[in-house]
C-alpha atoms as one frame of an Amber mdcrd trajectory, in Angstrom:
protein
 -77.131 -12.333   8.469 -73.359 -12.092   7.847 -71.342  -9.924   9.896 -68.863
  -7.917   8.187 -65.797  -7.522   9.601 -64.733  -4.511  10.979 -61.856  -2.783
   9.850 -60.623  -0.347  12.466 -57.851   2.067  12.730 -57.362   3.518  16.142
 -54.967   6.907  15.822 -52.938   8.624  18.238 -49.966  11.225  18.467 -46.989
   8.509  18.039 -48.963   5.386  17.586 -47.365   3.622  20.996 -50.011   3.568
  23.277 -53.018   2.980  20.411 -50.780   0.123  19.654 -51.432  -1.255  23.281
 -55.381  -0.253  23.187 -55.444  -2.102  19.681 -54.099  -5.377  21.193 -56.802
  -4.634  23.717 -59.539  -4.398  21.619 -58.394  -7.381  19.480 -58.621  -9.489
  22.762 -61.684  -8.505  23.673 -63.246  -9.273  20.186 -61.784 -12.275  20.087
 -63.293 -13.688  23.374 -67.012 -12.031  21.999 -66.478 -13.838  18.489 -66.201
 -10.315  16.977 -64.331 -10.146  13.593 -62.076  -7.444  13.275 -59.106  -6.263
  12.163 -57.400  -3.194  14.317 -54.662  -1.295  13.389 -53.063   1.387  15.101
 -51.398   4.419  13.540 -50.376   8.033  14.098 -52.551  10.672  12.661 -50.039
  11.689   9.904 -50.974   8.007   8.268 -54.307   8.304   7.723 -54.371   9.314
   4.410 -52.895   6.203   3.236 -55.121   3.816   5.232 -58.459   5.741   4.470
 -59.631   3.264   2.152 -58.835   0.160   4.223 -60.869   0.958   6.848 -64.886
   1.582   7.852 -64.028   2.400  11.680 -61.596   5.476  12.918 -61.289   5.655
  16.709 -59.000   8.767  17.807 -57.123   9.035  21.021 -58.911  11.187  23.723
 -55.636  13.720  23.428 -56.388  14.315  19.824 -59.915  15.277  20.168 -58.995
  18.804  19.037 -58.444  17.298  15.753 -62.145  15.873  15.184 -63.497  18.638
  12.877 -60.342  17.954  10.595 -60.409  14.313  10.582 -64.156  14.205   9.816
 -63.153  16.531   7.079 -60.570  14.099   5.708 -63.153  11.143   5.583 -65.833
  12.975   4.056 -67.356  11.098   1.235 -65.896   7.860   2.528 -67.840   5.196
   4.480 -66.080   5.713   7.850 -67.712   6.158  11.152 -65.564   8.161  13.405
 -65.580   8.283  17.499 -63.040   9.920  20.287 -62.463   6.899  22.946 -63.322
   8.135  26.242 -60.373   9.111  28.121 -61.255   6.531  31.156 -61.588   3.919
  28.278 -58.352   5.090  26.579 -56.674   5.430  29.850 -57.344   2.189  31.295
 -56.775   0.104  28.074 -60.422  -1.002  28.376 -60.755  -3.443  25.184 -64.079
  -4.108  26.273 -65.334  -0.573  26.507 -63.674   0.532  23.440 -65.322  -2.616
  21.514 -68.935  -1.561  22.840 -67.930   1.628  21.322 -67.476   0.568  17.662
 -70.315  -1.702  18.321 -72.517   1.279  19.259 -71.523   2.792  15.872 -72.996
   0.456  13.943 -76.549   1.211  12.451
């Protein structure tokens, strides 16, 4: 079975902390041989990137936006999740990758 590349967008308020998280996920994925593209952006950039992604991860401090973001991706083939605060706070790429992999299927 061919593994599809996972195109992941991480959003946080400014895009700064999610940049570090994205790098940690890329590093974890490379170690495990998972094909991922991880980009970080602010939530205001979601519209322009929505057609490029199949996973949307949200910084825990934006969890209040989950319902709005779900509405925004409705009809798209995009899975969405909030990164747990402990994972985000420690920039744990392995745990974040586990979250992404658990969203499959």
